[in-house]
C-alpha positions as CSV (number, residue, x, y, z in Angstrom):
1,M,0.0,0.0,0.0
2,L,2.9,2.3,0.6
3,L,4.1,1.6,-2.9
4,L,0.6,2.6,-4.2
5,A,0.7,5.8,-2.2
6,E,4.0,6.7,-3.7
7,R,2.8,6.0,-7.2
8,V,-0.2,8.4,-6.9
9,G,1.9,11.1,-5.2
10,V,0.3,10.9,-1.8
11,S,2.5,12.0,1.1
12,I,2.4,9.6,4.1
13,Q,4.7,11.5,6.4
14,D,1.9,12.3,8.9
15,V,0.4,8.8,8.9
16,S,1.3,6.2,11.5
17,L,1.2,2.9,9.5
18,E,1.5,0.8,12.7
19,A,-1.5,2.6,14.2
20,A,-3.5,2.2,11.0
21,L,-2.7,-1.5,10.9
22,A,-3.6,-2.0,14.5
23,Q,-7.0,-0.4,14.0
24,L,-8.0,-2.7,11.1
25,P,-10.8,-5.0,12.2
26,P,-9.5,-8.6,12.0
27,T,-12.9,-10.1,11.5
28,E,-13.7,-8.0,8.4
29,P,-13.3,-9.4,4.9
30,E,-10.0,-8.7,3.1
31,P,-11.4,-6.0,0.7
32,V,-12.8,-4.0,3.7
33,R,-9.4,-4.2,5.5
34,V,-7.6,-3.1,2.3
35,E,-10.0,-0.2,2.0
36,G,-9.4,0.8,5.6
37,L,-5.6,0.8,5.2
38,A,-5.9,2.7,2.0
39,A,-8.2,5.3,3.7
40,A,-5.6,5.8,6.4
41,L,-3.0,6.6,3.7
42,G,-5.3,9.0,1.9
43,L,-6.3,6.6,-0.9
44,R,-9.5,5.4,-2.3
45,V,-9.9,1.9,-3.7
46,R,-12.5,1.0,-6.4
47,W,-12.9,-2.8,-6.9
48,L,-13.2,-4.4,-10.3
49,I,-13.9,-8.1,-10.9
50,A,-12.4,-8.6,-14.4
51,P,-9.8,-10.6,-16.4
52,T,-6.2,-9.5,-16.2
53,A,-6.3,-8.1,-19.7
54,D,-9.1,-5.6,-18.7
55,A,-7.2,-4.6,-15.6
56,A,-4.0,-4.0,-17.6
57,A,-5.8,-1.7,-20.0
58,L,-6.6,0.6,-17.0
59,A,-3.1,0.8,-15.5
60,R,-1.4,4.2,-15.5
61,P,1.6,5.5,-13.7
62,D,-0.5,7.9,-11.6
63,L,-3.5,5.5,-11.2
64,P,-2.1,2.0,-10.6
65,V,-4.1,-1.2,-10.4
66,F,-3.3,-4.0,-7.9
67,G,-4.6,-7.5,-7.3
68,R,-3.6,-10.9,-5.8
69,S,-2.8,-13.9,-7.9
70,V,-4.1,-17.4,-7.3
71,S,-0.8,-18.2,-5.7
72,G,-1.2,-15.3,-3.2
73,V,1.3,-12.9,-4.8
74,W,0.2,-9.2,-5.0
75,W,0.8,-7.5,-8.3
76,V,0.9,-3.8,-9.0
77,L,0.3,-2.6,-12.6
78,D,1.3,0.9,-13.2
79,G,1.9,1.4,-17.0
80,R,1.0,0.0,-20.4
81,A,2.3,0.0,-23.9
82,P,0.9,-1.7,-27.0
83,G,0.7,-5.4,-26.0
84,L,2.7,-4.9,-22.8
85,V,2.0,-4.0,-19.2
86,H,4.4,-2.7,-16.6
87,A,4.0,-5.0,-13.6
88,L,5.6,-5.3,-10.2
89,P,5.2,-8.5,-8.1
90,V,5.4,-7.2,-4.5
91,A,8.3,-8.5,-2.5
92,D,10.0,-9.9,-5.6
93,P,13.7,-8.9,-5.5
94,R,13.9,-8.7,-9.3
95,G,11.7,-5.6,-9.2
96,P,9.2,-4.4,-11.9
97,R,9.3,-5.6,-15.4
98,W,7.5,-5.3,-18.8
99,L,5.3,-8.4,-19.6
100,T,3.0,-9.2,-22.3
101,V,-0.7,-9.3,-21.3
102,G,-0.8,-13.1,-21.9
103,A,2.3,-13.7,-19.8
104,L,0.9,-11.6,-16.9
105,S,-2.5,-13.5,-17.2
106,Q,-0.6,-16.8,-16.9
107,R,1.3,-15.7,-13.8
108,V,-1.8,-14.2,-12.1
109,G,-4.0,-17.1,-13.1
110,G,-7.6,-17.7,-12.2
111,G,-9.2,-16.0,-15.2
112,V,-11.3,-13.4,-13.5
113,V,-9.6,-11.7,-10.5
114,R,-10.5,-9.0,-8.0
115,W,-8.5,-5.9,-8.9
116,G,-8.3,-2.6,-7.0
117,L,-8.1,0.7,-8.8
118,V,-6.2,3.2,-6.6
119,E,-6.7,7.0,-6.6
120,P,-6.0,9.7,-4.0
121,V,-9.0,10.8,-1.9
122,L,-7.7,14.4,-2.2
123,P,-6.0,14.8,-5.6
124,A,-4.8,18.3,-5.0
125,A,-3.5,17.7,-1.5
126,A,0.0,18.6,-2.6
127,L,-1.1,22.3,-3.0
128,A,-2.5,22.5,0.5
129,C,-0.8,23.6,3.6
130,S,-1.6,21.8,6.8
131,G,0.2,24.3,9.1
132,G,1.7,27.8,8.8
133,S,1.4,29.5,5.5
134,R,2.3,28.8,1.9
135,S,3.0,31.4,-0.8
136,P,1.3,31.3,-4.2
137,L,4.6,30.6,-5.9
138,Q,5.1,27.6,-3.7
139,R,1.6,26.3,-4.5
140,L,2.3,26.9,-8.2
141,R,5.5,24.9,-8.0
142,A,3.6,22.1,-6.4
143,L,1.0,22.2,-9.1
144,L,3.6,22.1,-11.8
145,W,5.2,19.1,-10.1
146,I,1.9,17.2,-10.1
147,E,1.6,17.7,-13.8
148,R,5.3,17.3,-14.6
149,A,4.9,14.3,-16.9
150,D,2.5,16.1,-19.3
151,I,4.4,19.4,-18.9
152,A,7.6,17.6,-20.0
153,V,5.9,16.4,-23.1
154,V,4.6,19.9,-23.9
155,V,8.0,21.3,-23.4
156,L,9.6,18.7,-25.6
157,Y,7.1,19.4,-28.4
158,G,7.8,23.1,-28.0
159,V,11.6,22.7,-28.1
160,V,11.5,20.5,-31.3
161,A,9.0,22.8,-32.9
162,G,11.2,25.8,-32.1
163,L,14.3,24.1,-33.6
164,L,12.3,23.3,-36.7
165,S,11.2,26.9,-36.9
166,L,14.8,28.0,-37.2
167,A,14.5,26.8,-40.8
168,T,12.9,30.1,-41.8
169,P,15.8,32.5,-40.8
170,L,18.4,30.0,-42.0
171,A,16.6,29.6,-45.3
172,I,16.5,33.4,-45.7
173,Q,20.2,33.6,-44.9
174,V,21.0,30.9,-47.5
175,L,18.7,32.5,-50.1
176,I,20.2,35.9,-49.7
177,N,23.7,34.6,-50.0
178,W,22.8,32.6,-53.1
179,L,21.1,35.6,-54.7
180,A,24.1,37.8,-53.9
181,F,26.5,35.5,-55.8
182,G,24.0,34.2,-58.4
183,A,22.0,31.0,-58.1
184,L,20.0,28.5,-60.2
185,L,16.3,27.9,-59.8
186,Q,16.6,24.2,-58.8
187,P,18.4,24.8,-55.5
188,I,15.9,27.5,-54.6
189,V,13.0,25.1,-55.2
190,L,14.7,22.5,-53.1
191,L,15.3,25.0,-50.4
192,G,11.6,25.9,-50.5
193,L,10.5,22.3,-50.2
194,T,12.9,21.7,-47.3
195,L,11.5,24.8,-45.6
196,S,7.9,23.6,-46.1
197,I,8.7,20.2,-44.6
198,C,10.3,21.8,-41.5
199,L,7.5,24.2,-41.0
200,G,4.9,21.5,-41.5
201,L,6.5,19.3,-38.9
202,A,6.7,22.3,-36.6
203,A,3.0,23.0,-37.1
204,A,2.1,19.4,-36.4
205,L,4.2,19.5,-33.1
206,Q,2.5,22.8,-32.1
207,L,-0.9,21.1,-32.7
208,L,0.2,18.2,-30.4
209,Q,1.5,20.8,-27.9
210,R,-1.9,22.4,-27.8
211,L,-3.6,19.0,-27.3
212,G,-1.2,18.4,-24.4
213,V,-2.1,21.7,-22.8
214,E,-5.8,20.9,-23.2
215,T,-5.2,17.6,-21.4
216,I,-3.6,19.5,-18.5
217,E,-6.4,22.0,-18.4
218,R,-9.0,19.2,-18.2
219,R,-7.0,17.4,-15.5
220,L,-6.8,20.6,-13.5
221,F,-10.5,21.0,-13.5
222,V,-11.3,17.4,-12.7
223,R,-8.6,17.3,-10.0
224,A,-10.1,20.4,-8.4
225,V,-13.6,19.0,-8.5
226,A,-12.6,15.7,-7.0
227,D,-10.5,17.2,-4.3
228,L,-13.0,19.9,-3.2
229,T,-15.9,17.5,-3.3
230,A,-14.1,15.1,-1.0
231,R,-12.6,17.9,1.2
232,L,-15.8,19.8,1.8
233,A,-17.6,16.6,2.6
234,R,-14.9,15.8,5.2
235,V,-14.0,19.3,6.5
236,R,-14.0,19.8,10.3
237,L,-16.9,21.9,11.4
238,D,-14.8,24.1,13.6
239,A,-12.8,25.1,10.5
240,L,-15.9,26.8,9.1
241,D,-16.7,28.8,12.3
242,G,-17.2,32.4,11.3
243,L,-17.0,31.6,7.5
244,S,-19.7,31.6,4.9
245,G,-19.6,28.2,3.2
246,P,-21.2,29.3,-0.1
247,E,-19.0,32.4,-0.4
248,L,-16.0,30.3,0.4
249,A,-17.0,27.8,-2.3
250,N,-17.0,30.6,-4.9
251,R,-13.2,30.2,-4.9
252,F,-13.7,27.2,-7.1
253,F,-14.2,29.5,-10.1
254,D,-10.5,30.4,-9.8
255,V,-9.9,26.9,-11.3
256,L,-11.0,28.5,-14.6
257,T,-8.4,31.2,-14.1
258,L,-5.8,28.4,-13.5
259,Q,-6.8,26.8,-16.8
260,K,-6.5,30.0,-18.8
261,A,-3.2,30.9,-17.2
262,A,-1.8,27.4,-17.7
263,S,-2.3,27.8,-21.4
264,T,-0.6,31.2,-21.4
265,L,2.4,29.9,-19.5
266,L,2.8,26.7,-21.4
267,L,2.3,28.1,-24.9
268,D,3.1,31.8,-25.0
269,G,5.6,31.7,-22.1
270,L,7.4,28.6,-23.4
271,T,7.4,30.0,-27.0
272,A,8.9,33.3,-25.8
273,L,11.6,31.5,-23.8
274,L,12.6,29.3,-26.7
275,Q,12.6,32.3,-29.1
276,V,14.9,34.3,-26.8
277,T,17.2,31.3,-26.2
278,V,17.5,30.6,-29.9
279,A,18.1,34.3,-30.6
280,V,20.9,34.5,-28.0
281,L,22.6,31.4,-29.3
282,I,22.4,32.3,-32.9
283,L,23.8,35.8,-32.3
284,A,26.6,34.3,-30.3
285,L,27.5,32.0,-33.1
286,Y,27.4,34.8,-35.7
287,H,30.0,37.1,-34.0
288,P,31.7,37.3,-30.5
289,W,30.8,41.0,-30.3
290,L,27.1,40.1,-30.5
291,L,27.5,38.4,-27.1
292,L,27.5,41.9,-25.6
293,F,24.1,42.4,-27.2
294,D,22.9,39.1,-25.8
295,L,23.9,40.2,-22.3
296,L,22.1,43.6,-22.7
297,L,19.0,41.8,-24.1
298,L,18.8,39.3,-21.1
299,L,19.5,42.1,-18.6
300,G,16.7,44.2,-20.1
301,M,14.2,41.3,-20.0
302,A,15.1,40.5,-16.4
303,T,14.6,44.1,-15.5
304,A,11.2,44.2,-17.1
305,L,10.1,41.0,-15.3
306,V,11.5,41.5,-11.8
307,P,12.2,45.1,-10.7
308,L,9.4,46.6,-12.8
309,G,7.0,43.9,-11.7
310,R,7.7,44.4,-8.0
311,G,4.4,44.3,-6.0
312,A,2.3,42.7,-8.8
313,Q,1.6,39.5,-6.9
314,Q,0.4,41.4,-3.8
315,T,-1.8,43.8,-5.7
316,A,-3.3,41.0,-7.7
317,I,-4.2,39.2,-4.5
318,A,-5.7,42.4,-3.1
319,E,-7.8,42.9,-6.2
320,S,-9.0,39.3,-6.0
321,K,-10.1,39.7,-2.4
322,A,-12.0,42.9,-3.3
323,K,-13.7,41.0,-6.2
324,Y,-14.8,38.2,-3.9
325,A,-16.1,40.7,-1.4
326,V,-18.4,42.2,-4.2
327,A,-19.5,38.7,-5.2
328,A,-20.3,37.8,-1.5
329,W,-22.5,40.9,-1.1
330,I,-24.4,40.3,-4.3
331,E,-25.0,36.7,-3.0
332,E,-26.3,38.2,0.2
333,I,-28.7,40.4,-1.8
334,A,-29.9,37.4,-3.7
335,R,-30.3,35.4,-0.5
336,H,-32.5,38.1,1.2
337,P,-34.3,39.9,-1.5
338,A,-37.4,40.6,0.6
339,V,-35.3,42.4,3.3
340,L,-33.2,44.5,0.9
341,R,-35.9,45.2,-1.7
342,T,-37.7,47.8,0.4
343,D,-36.3,49.5,3.5
344,G,-32.9,47.9,2.9
345,S,-32.5,49.0,-0.7
346,E,-30.3,52.0,0.3
347,L,-28.0,49.7,2.4
348,A,-27.7,47.3,-0.6
349,E,-26.7,50.0,-3.0
350,D,-24.4,51.8,-0.6
351,R,-22.6,48.6,0.4
352,A,-22.3,47.6,-3.2
353,D,-20.9,51.1,-4.1
354,Q,-18.3,50.9,-1.3
355,L,-17.2,47.4,-2.4
356,A,-17.0,48.5,-6.0
357,Q,-15.0,51.5,-5.1
358,R,-12.6,49.3,-3.1
359,W,-12.2,47.0,-6.1
360,L,-11.5,50.0,-8.4
361,S,-8.8,51.2,-6.0
362,T,-7.1,47.8,-5.9
363,R,-7.5,47.4,-9.6
364,R,-5.8,50.7,-10.2
365,D,-2.9,49.7,-8.0
366,H,-2.5,46.4,-9.8
367,F,-2.8,47.9,-13.3
368,R,-0.2,50.6,-12.4
369,V,2.3,47.8,-11.9
370,F,1.3,45.9,-15.0
371,L,1.4,49.1,-17.1
372,R,4.9,49.9,-15.8
373,Q,6.1,46.4,-16.8
374,F,4.4,46.6,-20.2
375,A,5.9,50.0,-20.9
376,G,9.4,48.6,-20.0
377,V,8.9,45.7,-22.4
378,Q,7.9,48.1,-25.3
379,A,10.9,50.3,-24.6
380,L,13.2,47.3,-24.6
381,Q,11.8,46.2,-27.9
382,V,12.4,49.6,-29.5
383,V,15.9,50.1,-28.1
384,M,17.2,46.6,-28.7
385,S,15.9,46.5,-32.3
386,A,17.7,49.7,-33.1
387,V,20.9,48.6,-31.3
388,L,21.0,45.3,-33.2
389,L,20.5,47.1,-36.5
390,V,23.3,49.5,-35.9
391,A,25.7,46.8,-34.5
392,S,25.1,44.2,-37.2
393,G,25.2,46.8,-39.9
394,A,28.6,48.0,-38.7
395,L,29.8,44.4,-38.7
396,V,28.6,43.9,-42.3
397,L,30.4,47.0,-43.4
398,R,33.6,45.7,-41.9
399,G,33.1,42.3,-43.6
400,Q,32.7,40.4,-40.3
401,L,29.1,39.5,-41.0
402,T,27.4,38.5,-44.2
403,L,24.3,40.2,-45.6
404,G,22.3,37.0,-45.1
405,Q,23.4,36.8,-41.4
406,L,22.3,40.4,-40.9
407,V,18.8,39.7,-42.3
408,A,18.6,36.4,-40.3
409,A,19.7,38.1,-37.1
410,E,17.2,40.9,-37.5
411,F,14.4,38.3,-38.2
412,I,15.3,36.1,-35.2
413,V,15.7,39.0,-32.7
414,T,12.6,40.8,-33.9
415,T,10.5,37.6,-33.6
416,A,11.9,37.0,-30.1
417,L,11.1,40.5,-29.0
418,L,7.6,40.3,-30.5
419,G,7.1,37.0,-28.7
420,F,8.4,38.4,-25.4
421,A,6.1,41.5,-25.8
422,K,3.2,39.2,-26.5
423,F,3.9,37.3,-23.3
424,A,4.3,40.5,-21.4
425,D,0.9,41.6,-22.6
426,K,-0.5,38.5,-20.9
427,L,1.4,38.9,-17.6
428,D,-1.8,40.1,-16.1
429,T,-3.1,36.5,-16.7
430,V,-0.1,35.2,-14.9
431,Y,-0.7,37.4,-11.9
432,D,-4.3,36.3,-12.0
433,L,-3.0,32.8,-11.8
434,L,-1.0,33.6,-8.6
435,A,-4.0,35.3,-7.1
436,G,-6.3,32.5,-8.1
437,I,-4.1,29.8,-6.7
438,D,-3.9,31.8,-3.4
439,K,-7.7,32.0,-3.2
440,L,-8.1,28.3,-4.1
441,G,-5.6,27.6,-1.3
442,A,-8.2,29.0,1.1
443,L,-10.3,26.0,0.2
444,L,-7.5,23.5,0.0
445,D,-6.2,24.5,3.4
446,L,-9.4,23.6,5.2
447,P,-8.5,20.8,7.6
448,T,-10.4,17.5,7.2
449,E,-11.2,14.8,9.7
450,P,-8.3,12.4,10.1
451,P,-9.2,9.2,8.2
452,T,-7.8,6.9,10.9
453,G,-9.5,5.5,14.0
454,L,-11.5,2.6,15.4
455,W,-14.1,0.9,13.3
456,G,-17.0,0.6,15.8
457,G,-19.2,-2.1,14.3
458,A,-22.0,-2.3,16.8
459,E,-25.5,-3.1,15.6
460,G,-29.0,-2.2,16.7
461,P,-30.0,1.1,18.4
462,A,-27.0,3.2,19.6
463,A,-26.2,4.0,23.2
464,V,-25.0,7.6,23.8
465,Q,-23.2,9.0,26.8
466,L,-22.0,12.5,27.4
467,Q,-19.9,12.8,30.6
468,G,-18.8,16.2,31.9
469,V,-18.7,17.7,28.4
470,T,-18.4,21.4,27.6
471,L,-18.0,23.1,24.2
472,R,-16.3,26.4,23.7
473,Y,-16.2,28.4,20.5
474,P,-13.8,31.3,20.2
475,G,-15.1,33.6,23.0
476,P,-17.5,32.7,25.8
477,A,-18.6,29.1,26.6
478,E,-21.3,27.9,24.3
479,L,-22.4,24.9,26.4
480,P,-22.1,24.4,30.1
481,R,-21.0,21.2,31.7
482,L,-23.4,18.4,30.6
483,D,-24.1,14.8,31.5
484,L,-26.5,12.9,29.3
485,H,-27.2,9.2,28.8
486,L,-29.4,7.8,26.0
487,A,-30.2,4.1,26.3
488,P,-30.4,2.0,23.1
489,G,-33.7,2.4,21.5
490,S,-34.8,5.2,23.9
491,H,-36.8,8.3,22.8
492,T,-35.7,11.5,24.5
493,T,-36.8,15.2,24.2
494,I,-34.6,18.1,25.2
495,V,-36.4,21.4,25.3
496,G,-34.5,24.7,25.2
497,A,-35.0,28.3,24.3
498,P,-33.3,29.6,21.2
499,G,-29.7,30.3,21.8
500,T,-29.2,27.7,24.6
501,G,-27.0,25.5,22.5
502,K,-29.3,22.8,21.2
503,S,-27.5,22.6,17.8
504,A,-24.1,22.5,19.5
505,L,-25.4,19.6,21.7
506,A,-26.6,17.8,18.5
507,Q,-23.2,18.1,17.0
508,L,-21.6,16.7,20.2
509,V,-24.0,13.7,20.3
510,L,-23.2,12.9,16.6
511,G,-19.4,13.5,17.0
512,E,-19.4,16.4,14.5
513,R,-17.5,18.4,17.1
514,A,-15.2,17.2,19.8
515,P,-16.0,18.4,23.4
516,S,-13.7,21.0,24.9
517,T,-13.7,19.0,28.1
518,G,-15.2,15.7,29.1
519,V,-15.9,12.7,26.8
520,A,-18.7,11.8,24.3
521,R,-19.2,8.1,23.8
522,R,-21.3,5.9,21.5
523,D,-21.7,2.3,22.3
524,G,-19.0,2.8,25.0
525,M,-16.4,4.1,22.5
526,D,-15.0,7.6,22.6
527,L,-16.3,9.4,19.5
528,R,-12.9,11.0,19.0
529,R,-11.3,7.6,18.5
530,L,-13.7,6.5,15.8
531,R,-12.8,6.9,12.2
532,P,-15.2,9.4,10.4
533,R,-16.8,6.6,8.4
534,A,-17.7,4.7,11.6
535,R,-18.8,7.9,13.4
536,H,-21.2,8.9,10.6
537,H,-22.4,5.4,9.8
538,R,-26.2,5.2,10.3
539,A,-26.2,8.3,12.5
540,V,-28.5,11.0,11.2
541,L,-29.0,14.7,11.9
542,V,-32.4,16.1,10.8
543,R,-32.7,19.8,10.8
544,P,-34.5,22.5,8.7
545,G,-33.0,23.7,5.4
546,D,-31.1,20.5,4.5
547,V,-32.9,20.0,1.2
548,I,-30.4,19.6,-1.6
549,T,-30.8,20.7,-5.2
550,G,-31.9,17.5,-6.9
551,S,-34.8,15.1,-7.5
552,V,-37.2,13.9,-4.8
553,R,-35.5,10.5,-5.1
554,D,-32.0,12.0,-4.6
555,N,-33.2,13.9,-1.5
556,V,-34.6,10.8,0.2
557,A,-32.2,8.1,-0.9
558,L,-29.0,10.2,-1.1
559,G,-27.6,7.6,-3.4
560,R,-27.3,5.0,-0.6
561,D,-27.1,1.3,-1.7
562,G,-30.1,-0.8,-1.1
563,V,-32.7,2.1,-1.1
564,S,-35.0,1.1,-3.9
565,D,-37.9,3.2,-5.3
566,E,-40.3,0.9,-3.6
567,R,-38.7,1.7,-0.3
568,V,-38.7,5.4,-1.0
569,W,-42.5,5.3,-1.9
570,L,-43.2,3.3,1.3
571,V,-41.5,5.9,3.6
572,L,-43.1,8.8,1.7
573,G,-46.4,7.2,2.4
574,E,-45.6,6.9,6.1
575,V,-44.7,10.7,6.4
576,G,-47.8,11.7,4.4
577,L,-46.0,12.8,1.2
578,R,-46.9,10.0,-1.2
579,E,-50.0,11.5,-2.6
580,R,-48.3,14.9,-2.9
581,I,-45.4,13.5,-4.8
582,E,-47.6,11.3,-7.0
583,A,-49.5,14.4,-8.0
584,L,-46.4,16.0,-9.4
585,P,-45.9,15.4,-13.2
586,L,-42.5,13.8,-12.7
587,G,-43.1,12.0,-9.4
588,L,-39.8,11.0,-7.8
589,D,-37.9,12.7,-10.7
590,T,-39.3,16.1,-9.7
591,M,-36.4,18.5,-9.2
592,L,-36.3,20.5,-6.0
593,S,-34.4,23.7,-5.5
594,G,-32.1,24.2,-2.5
595,L,-35.0,25.9,-0.8
596,G,-37.3,22.8,-1.4
597,V,-39.5,24.5,-3.9
598,P,-42.1,23.3,-5.1
599,L,-42.8,21.7,-1.7
600,S,-44.3,23.6,1.2
601,T,-42.5,24.1,4.5
602,A,-44.4,21.3,6.2
603,D,-43.8,19.0,3.2
604,R,-40.1,19.7,3.3
605,C,-40.0,18.7,7.0
606,A,-41.7,15.5,6.1
607,L,-39.2,14.9,3.2
608,L,-36.3,15.2,5.7
609,V,-37.9,12.8,8.1
610,A,-38.3,10.3,5.2
611,R,-34.6,10.7,4.4
612,A,-33.7,10.1,8.0
613,V,-35.6,6.8,8.4
614,V,-35.4,5.3,4.9
615,A,-32.1,3.5,5.5
616,S,-32.8,2.2,9.1
617,P,-30.3,4.4,11.1
618,R,-29.0,3.6,14.6
619,L,-29.2,7.1,15.9
620,V,-31.6,10.0,14.8
621,V,-31.1,13.5,16.2
622,V,-33.9,15.9,15.2
623,D,-32.8,19.6,15.7
624,G,-35.7,22.0,15.6
625,L,-37.3,20.4,12.5
626,L,-40.7,20.0,14.1
627,D,-40.9,23.4,15.7
628,G,-43.9,25.4,14.6
629,L,-45.5,22.7,12.5
630,P,-49.3,22.2,12.6
631,A,-50.2,19.8,15.4
632,D,-51.5,17.1,13.1
633,R,-48.3,17.1,10.9
634,R,-46.1,17.2,14.0
635,R,-47.9,14.3,15.5
636,R,-47.7,12.2,12.3
637,L,-43.9,12.8,11.9
638,L,-43.4,12.0,15.6
639,D,-45.2,8.8,15.2
640,V,-42.9,7.8,12.3
641,L,-39.8,8.7,14.3
642,R,-41.1,6.8,17.4
643,R,-42.7,3.9,15.7
644,S,-42.7,0.6,17.5
645,G,-39.8,-1.7,16.7
646,S,-37.7,1.1,15.2
647,S,-34.0,0.4,14.8
648,W,-32.8,3.7,16.2
649,T,-32.3,5.8,19.3
650,L,-34.2,9.1,19.0
651,L,-33.1,12.5,20.4
652,L,-35.6,15.3,19.8
653,L,-34.3,18.9,20.3
654,T,-37.1,21.5,20.3
655,C,-38.4,24.8,21.5
656,D,-41.9,23.5,21.7
657,P,-43.5,21.7,24.6
658,P,-42.4,18.0,24.7
659,P,-44.6,15.1,23.9
660,P,-46.2,14.0,27.2
661,D,-45.2,10.3,26.8
662,M,-41.5,10.9,26.1
663,R,-38.6,11.3,28.5
664,S,-38.0,15.0,28.7
665,L,-35.1,17.3,29.8
666,T,-34.6,21.1,29.7
667,L,-31.5,22.7,28.5
668,H,-30.6,26.0,30.1
669,P,-27.4,28.1,30.8
670,G,-26.8,26.0,33.9
671,G,-27.0,22.6,32.3
672,L,-29.6,19.9,31.8
673,D,-32.6,19.2,34.1
674,E,-34.7,16.1,33.7
675,H,-38.5,16.3,34.1
676,P,-40.2,13.6,36.2
677,P,-42.5,11.3,34.1
678,A,-46.0,12.7,33.7
């Protein structure tokens, strides 16, 4: 597994392999144990039951495939070629080797084998910073390192295409020399054909280069989607305290900036670098005195890029922050149109004007730096073109340079300066890249729950115990010292006024937050010692506003295995929603907005209860969902949550009076008080 982690570029320096192995449940099947060890190393395993030939077709250096042969030998496949596969038998001292697919199939044996496809859980983890801070340039270097294989191919294509493009100035030099001394038509035609072949090959390589850049852009997008999806689903709740989740997620759109800037760097930047390199080398070969021109040219370019660009990165980041502040306020207006449409309209406009003014100020500061750089590049182009013309002309007059070399030198240097000027014109995109990767880093730096821990494994209704727990946010205590015991299968109501900490208590019970003091246990196990998968398994939090944008089916089943449409319809009938959903034209395929439209408020609450019970949970925590509902709807949903023979322990947190036949406690600033049975 360590070998697989190395292959996909996952760092394991913060993982205790011994602890991960010790936590694996010995009674679980081998695939489950392999998945557990992989998760501890930041890997995800997808299983495939297939012949060896099919597994070999999927093997890639960055996404290896592994499986066990009939004889018990583990094989890792991490590359392929026509008819061949790069295979490594683990613990074989001879190391990896290239085998034909047929030979590998014979060694693995068994015909159809269970193969594991390995990929990192967080594909962009190399860009993140777990502690301290990381500059945008450091993140950029990490990104380039991840894509180094494809970048190397793009650079190779660019270098070869650049060398082939030298055919144009060299052909001009030869043609002028021939014409100066008289020439026949046949050599000129042959020269033209040779030039056409060279330029045709260069064009083909540039096309392949563009395809390579497109591949990198696609991978950047998919890598960001996969990483942020996994990261935001696993982020620690305390990391989001004081932050707006939707506004923070807007940073994802900087991935598009990264794609655009990657194209600029790998195409225009590489082209400019190659043109300048070729120009410097050709001039040095033409005459030793032109080495001085080379030094002046390189010094001028370095001056334009570094001293004249001082402060560009900081101003670009400041502009980006101002831009996102504007976007966040516009989001806020869209979120509360009723408030800001009437009496709040002046506030909306004034705040938007202030934020726009701030963006204009930061944009002016950034553009001032960019304009300074661009002016320096244009001045360099003018001065160096004139200097080369005078210097090479003087050398021609002295007989130290031919006329063809003069024309070729002017052509090469002019092309290089134009390429450099074109790249300088897009430096703003490069600075946007640094600002974008800095903003994206705000997402990638969000800490996630550690993937290691105990497996749990208890069945039946959960037992919950809070012993001397408190919870502190930054500032005053949020929850006082609490002691709470929920017996397996019990139904308990906790009543508390708004602001007494009911939601914080729900998070403690579910293990979403660790207590500041004391211990929270489920089935006798400290929740902090459970791995996230075990902590969240069949433990459900039901609260208002948790409708997702998707179909009714998606909102109830949540893609869980074993939840059929028949089961969904059955539960919808229990909560009183079946007739309402059947009346909709698309039934279970009806799309709901994030606000639950077209369902009413009461129907949304019923939908969330259906989601909670459809997969037979072990623990259900209802946080304020039933508050304010009509008595008949509240009673029906309570009956579903408290039905006889249910497989779960129920904790109901509410502001309303408790049901008379349930155990009831009151949460107040001093702690929990239990009411005597009615």
